[in-house]
C-alpha positions as CSV (number, residue, x, y, z in Angstrom):
1,M,21.3,91.3,-38.3
2,H,19.2,94.3,-37.4
3,L,16.1,92.6,-38.9
4,L,16.8,89.4,-36.8
5,G,17.3,91.4,-33.7
6,S,14.1,93.2,-34.2
7,I,12.2,89.9,-35.0
8,A,13.9,88.5,-31.8
9,A,12.9,91.5,-29.8
10,A,9.1,90.6,-30.8
11,I,9.3,86.8,-30.3
12,V,11.4,86.4,-27.2
13,P,9.1,88.1,-24.8
14,V,6.2,85.9,-26.1
15,W,8.3,82.9,-25.9
16,L,9.4,83.6,-22.4
17,F,5.7,84.1,-21.3
18,A,4.8,80.8,-22.9
19,A,7.7,79.1,-21.2
20,Y,6.5,80.6,-17.8
21,L,3.1,79.3,-18.4
22,L,4.3,75.8,-19.4
23,V,6.5,75.7,-16.4
24,Q,3.8,76.8,-14.0
25,Y,1.5,74.1,-15.5
26,A,4.1,71.4,-14.9
27,L,4.8,72.5,-11.4
28,H,0.9,72.5,-10.8
29,E,0.8,69.0,-12.2
30,G,3.7,67.9,-9.8
31,Y,1.8,69.3,-6.9
32,R,-1.4,67.7,-8.0
33,F,0.3,64.2,-8.1
34,E,1.6,64.8,-4.6
35,Q,-2.1,65.6,-3.4
36,D,-3.4,62.7,-5.2
37,A,-0.8,60.4,-3.4
38,V,-1.8,61.6,-0.1
39,Q,-5.5,61.5,-1.0
40,T,-5.4,58.0,-2.2
41,A,-3.4,56.7,0.9
42,R,-6.3,58.4,2.9
43,Q,-9.0,56.8,0.9
44,V,-7.5,53.3,1.2
45,S,-7.3,54.0,5.1
46,L,-10.9,54.7,5.2
47,V,-11.8,51.5,3.5
48,V,-9.5,49.2,5.6
49,E,-10.4,51.0,8.8
50,G,-14.1,50.5,8.0
51,E,-13.3,46.7,7.9
52,L,-11.5,46.8,11.2
53,V,-14.3,48.7,12.7
54,N,-16.7,46.0,11.6
55,L,-14.6,43.4,13.3
56,Q,-14.6,45.4,16.4
57,T,-18.3,45.5,16.3
58,I,-18.6,41.8,16.0
59,L,-16.3,41.6,19.1
60,N,-18.5,44.1,21.0
61,G,-21.5,42.1,20.5
62,L,-19.9,38.8,21.3
63,S,-18.4,40.3,24.6
64,K,-22.1,40.6,25.7
65,S,-22.5,36.8,25.9
66,A,-24.1,35.6,29.1
67,A,-21.9,32.5,28.9
68,L,-18.8,34.7,28.9
69,A,-20.1,36.6,31.9
70,N,-20.9,33.4,33.8
71,G,-17.5,31.9,32.9
72,D,-19.2,29.0,30.7
73,L,-16.3,28.8,28.2
74,Q,-17.6,25.8,26.4
75,T,-20.8,27.5,25.5
76,F,-19.0,30.7,24.7
77,H,-16.6,28.7,22.4
78,R,-19.7,27.3,20.6
79,E,-21.2,30.8,20.3
80,A,-18.1,32.2,18.9
81,L,-17.5,29.3,16.6
82,N,-21.0,29.7,15.0
83,L,-20.2,33.5,14.5
84,V,-17.0,32.9,12.5
85,R,-17.9,29.4,10.9
86,A,-17.1,29.2,7.1
87,T,-14.9,32.4,7.3
88,D,-11.1,32.9,7.8
89,R,-11.8,34.7,11.1
90,V,-10.5,33.3,14.3
91,V,-11.8,34.4,17.8
92,V,-9.4,34.0,20.8
93,L,-9.9,34.8,24.5
94,R,-6.7,35.1,26.5
95,D,-5.2,36.8,29.6
96,L,-2.5,39.6,29.4
97,G,0.2,36.8,29.8
98,H,0.8,33.8,27.8
99,T,-2.4,31.7,28.4
100,Q,-5.2,31.1,25.8
101,L,-8.6,30.3,27.4
102,M,-10.5,29.7,24.0
103,N,-9.5,29.6,20.4
104,T,-12.2,28.9,17.7
105,G,-9.4,27.6,15.5
106,I,-8.8,24.8,18.0
107,G,-11.5,22.3,19.3
108,Y,-12.8,23.2,22.6
109,G,-11.0,20.8,25.3
110,S,-7.8,20.6,23.3
111,N,-4.5,21.8,24.7
112,L,-4.1,25.5,23.7
113,P,-0.4,26.7,23.1
114,P,1.1,29.5,25.0
115,V,0.9,32.8,23.1
116,D,3.2,35.8,23.2
117,P,2.4,38.4,26.0
118,I,0.6,41.6,25.1
119,A,3.0,44.2,23.9
120,D,3.7,47.3,26.0
121,H,2.0,49.7,23.5
122,D,-0.9,47.4,23.1
123,R,-1.4,47.1,26.8
124,E,-1.3,50.8,27.1
125,R,-3.7,51.3,24.3
126,I,-6.3,48.9,25.6
127,R,-5.9,50.5,29.1
128,T,-6.8,53.9,27.7
129,S,-9.1,53.1,24.9
130,G,-10.3,49.7,25.5
131,F,-9.2,48.1,22.3
132,F,-6.1,47.8,20.1
133,V,-5.3,46.9,16.6
134,S,-2.2,44.6,16.4
135,D,1.0,44.6,14.3
136,V,1.1,41.9,11.6
137,F,2.1,38.5,13.1
138,A,2.7,35.0,11.8
139,A,-0.1,32.5,12.5
140,L,0.7,29.5,14.8
141,G,1.6,26.5,12.7
142,S,1.4,28.4,9.4
143,S,3.4,30.5,7.1
144,S,0.7,33.0,6.7
145,Y,0.5,36.3,8.3
146,R,-2.5,37.7,10.2
147,V,-3.6,40.9,12.0
148,Q,-6.2,41.1,15.0
149,I,-8.2,43.6,16.7
150,A,-8.9,43.1,20.5
151,I,-11.0,44.5,23.2
152,R,-11.0,44.3,26.9
153,V,-13.7,42.2,28.7
154,P,-14.2,41.8,32.4
155,A,-13.5,38.4,33.6
156,P,-15.9,36.6,35.9
157,K,-13.2,36.9,38.6
158,G,-9.7,38.2,38.7
159,E,-7.9,40.3,36.0
160,D,-9.6,41.4,32.9
161,L,-9.3,39.4,29.7
162,I,-8.7,40.2,25.9
163,L,-11.1,39.0,23.4
164,S,-9.7,39.3,19.9
165,I,-10.7,38.5,16.3
166,S,-8.0,37.8,13.6
167,V,-8.0,37.8,10.0
168,P,-5.3,36.9,7.4
169,T,-3.6,39.9,5.7
170,T,-5.0,38.8,2.4
171,R,-8.4,39.9,3.6
172,I,-6.9,43.5,4.2
173,R,-5.5,43.4,0.7
174,N,-8.8,42.3,-0.9
175,V,-10.8,45.0,1.0
176,M,-8.4,47.8,0.0
177,M,-8.0,46.8,-3.6
178,P,-11.4,48.5,-5.0
179,A,-9.8,51.9,-3.7
180,V,-6.5,51.5,-5.5
181,P,-6.2,53.6,-8.6
182,E,-4.9,52.1,-11.8
183,G,-1.2,52.6,-12.1
184,W,-0.6,53.1,-8.3
185,T,1.0,50.8,-5.8
186,V,-0.5,51.0,-2.3
187,G,0.9,49.4,0.9
188,V,-0.2,49.1,4.4
189,G,2.5,49.2,7.2
190,D,2.3,48.5,10.9
191,R,3.8,50.5,13.7
192,D,7.1,48.7,13.3
193,G,7.3,49.3,9.5
194,H,6.4,45.8,8.5
195,F,4.1,45.3,5.5
196,V,0.5,44.3,6.4
197,A,-0.8,44.4,2.9
198,R,0.3,45.5,-0.5
199,S,-1.6,45.9,-3.8
200,K,1.2,44.3,-5.8
201,L,3.3,41.3,-4.6
202,H,1.3,41.0,-1.6
203,E,2.2,37.3,-0.8
204,E,5.9,38.0,-1.0
205,M,5.8,41.2,1.0
206,S,3.3,40.6,3.7
207,G,5.0,40.5,7.2
208,K,8.2,41.6,5.7
209,P,9.9,44.8,6.7
210,G,9.8,47.9,4.6
211,L,12.9,49.6,3.3
212,P,14.4,51.6,6.2
213,E,15.1,54.6,3.8
214,Y,11.4,54.6,3.0
215,V,9.9,54.0,6.3
216,E,12.0,56.5,8.0
217,K,10.4,59.2,5.9
218,V,6.8,58.3,7.1
219,V,6.9,61.1,9.9
220,G,3.8,62.9,11.0
221,R,0.0,62.4,10.2
222,S,0.3,62.7,6.4
223,G,2.7,64.0,3.7
224,S,4.7,63.1,0.5
225,F,8.2,62.4,-0.3
226,T,10.4,60.6,-3.0
227,S,12.2,57.4,-2.4
228,R,13.1,54.0,-4.1
229,N,11.1,51.0,-3.7
230,L,12.3,47.3,-3.3
231,E,12.8,47.0,-7.1
232,G,15.1,50.1,-7.0
233,T,12.5,52.4,-8.9
234,K,12.3,56.0,-7.9
235,L,8.9,56.8,-6.5
236,L,6.6,59.7,-5.5
237,A,4.9,58.5,-2.4
238,G,2.1,60.0,-0.3
239,F,1.2,58.6,3.2
240,Y,-1.4,58.8,5.8
241,R,-1.2,57.4,9.4
242,S,-4.3,56.3,11.1
243,S,-5.1,57.4,14.6
244,Y,-7.5,54.4,15.0
245,S,-5.0,51.5,14.1
246,D,-1.7,53.4,14.1
247,W,-1.0,51.7,10.8
248,F,0.3,53.9,8.0
249,Y,-0.9,53.7,4.4
250,T,1.2,54.8,1.4
251,A,0.2,55.4,-2.3
252,N,3.2,55.3,-4.6
253,L,3.7,56.3,-8.2
254,P,6.8,56.0,-10.4
255,L,8.6,59.4,-10.3
256,S,8.9,59.3,-14.0
257,V,5.0,59.4,-14.4
258,A,4.7,62.2,-12.0
259,Q,7.5,64.2,-13.7
260,A,6.1,63.6,-17.2
261,P,4.4,66.8,-17.4
262,L,7.5,68.7,-16.6
263,W,9.4,66.9,-19.5
264,R,6.5,67.4,-21.8
265,S,6.6,71.2,-21.0
266,L,10.3,71.5,-21.4
267,A,10.1,69.6,-24.7
268,A,7.2,72.0,-25.8
269,I,9.3,75.0,-24.7
270,S,12.3,73.8,-26.6
271,G,10.0,73.1,-29.8
272,I,8.4,76.5,-29.6
273,G,11.8,78.0,-29.2
274,L,13.5,76.1,-32.1
275,L,10.3,76.8,-34.4
276,S,10.4,80.5,-33.5
277,L,14.1,80.6,-34.3
278,L,13.8,78.8,-37.6
279,V,10.8,81.0,-38.7
280,S,12.7,84.1,-37.6
281,I,15.8,83.1,-39.7
282,A,13.7,82.4,-42.6
283,L,11.8,85.7,-42.5
284,G,14.9,87.6,-41.6
285,S,16.7,86.0,-44.5
286,T,13.9,86.5,-47.0
287,V,13.4,90.2,-46.0
288,G,17.1,90.8,-45.5
289,R,18.0,89.7,-49.1
290,Q,15.7,92.3,-50.5
291,F,17.0,95.1,-47.9
292,T,20.6,94.3,-48.3
293,G,20.3,94.0,-52.1
294,A,18.6,97.5,-52.4
295,T,21.3,98.8,-49.9
296,A,24.0,97.4,-52.0
297,D,22.5,98.9,-55.3
298,L,22.1,102.3,-53.6
299,A,25.7,102.3,-52.5
300,A,26.9,101.3,-55.9
301,R,25.0,104.3,-57.4
302,A,26.4,106.6,-54.8
303,E,29.9,105.5,-55.7
304,A,29.2,105.9,-59.3
305,L,27.9,109.5,-58.5
306,G,31.0,110.3,-56.6
307,Q,33.2,109.1,-59.5
308,Q,31.2,111.1,-61.9
309,R,29.9,108.0,-63.8
310,K,26.6,107.4,-65.0
311,V,24.0,106.6,-62.5
312,E,21.3,104.1,-63.4
313,P,17.8,104.4,-62.0
314,L,17.1,102.3,-58.9
315,Y,14.0,100.1,-58.7
316,T,13.2,98.9,-55.2
317,S,10.4,98.3,-52.9
318,V,12.2,100.5,-50.1
319,K,10.7,103.8,-50.9
320,E,13.2,105.8,-49.1
321,F,16.1,104.1,-51.0
322,A,14.2,104.8,-54.4
323,A,13.8,108.4,-53.5
324,I,17.5,108.9,-52.7
325,A,18.6,107.1,-55.7
326,E,16.2,109.2,-57.8
327,A,17.5,112.5,-56.4
328,R,21.0,111.4,-57.1
329,W,20.2,110.2,-60.5
330,L,18.6,113.4,-61.2
331,R,21.7,115.4,-60.3
332,R,23.7,113.3,-62.6
333,S,21.3,112.7,-65.5
334,G,18.9,115.8,-65.6
335,P,15.3,116.6,-64.5
336,S,12.7,113.9,-64.2
337,P,8.9,114.0,-63.3
338,N,9.6,113.5,-59.7
339,A,12.7,115.7,-59.5
340,E,11.0,118.4,-57.5
341,R,9.7,115.9,-55.0
342,S,13.1,114.1,-54.7
343,W,15.1,117.4,-54.1
344,K,12.6,118.5,-51.6
345,L,13.0,115.2,-49.7
346,C,16.7,115.4,-49.7
347,W,16.6,119.1,-48.6
348,I,14.3,118.0,-45.5
349,R,16.7,115.3,-44.6
350,Y,19.7,117.6,-44.9
351,R,18.0,120.1,-42.5
352,R,17.2,117.2,-40.1
353,G,20.9,116.1,-40.2
354,S,20.0,112.8,-41.6
355,G,21.8,113.1,-44.9
356,S,23.3,115.4,-47.4
357,P,21.5,117.1,-50.3
């Protein structure tokens, strides 16, 4: 037991230091995954926002049309139609109420259906910034969902008008996919927490509300949190909210993947500890058998000496035991070549209080 205690005293500090290093590594890996989630969400936002800025640039160029300035909507319709022909884009000119003045998705001269009025937050945004990016909405007469970017344009007379260009949400998904790392799930949500786009199951999720317990954790400009997704999987999520569109972007990874380094570290710690224990037991058992065997033989000779019986020589690798046994054997059996050295050793131990002569 003393040998095992000595071995443990040597091994345990090393093992604890190794455990500390492994745990620190696991915590660092967990923090790295959190930062990667936030950074991925930000990178996707930059790609998508770049597409939205391109659409705004198209609108800004179209708003400089002389036909629009002169109120020639037929000519302006033709110009806008040529601009978006053979694409999935739709240009609309409308007022702040329910009235459409032009729509490239509908032939000029046709009756244009009424539209929903501009939302209060969009009205405020276009008043202060001159543009806004809409929430996701269902396209008229279609089951698909779209988003639009709109700018304010002066009307030839009366109140300013709204010129907008819209694209289907599949366009947003296609644009962001090259920025989505393998193994991650990225989502784009509007101000109301509805899915604009999703890297997986986009068709099923676009336009649908996100889980309330998930959306309510998207607070502030950026951050990370854990939550469950629609499939019930526990996730590590990072998010970034854009100041340009006011959309939020999330990057999600199964929590089991993010915690894998921690579990590997714990397994390594357990394995090292178990291996150290087995090696300690093996070494202690091997050395201990020799030590306890020599001790037992020495005790037997001491007992024989005390009972005035014959004391046999002791052959052992423990020099101190051999010296004591030789001294006792000398007392019982007469002088030997090493007698003087043995008796001196015993006398020194006696003087030091570590034994009797």
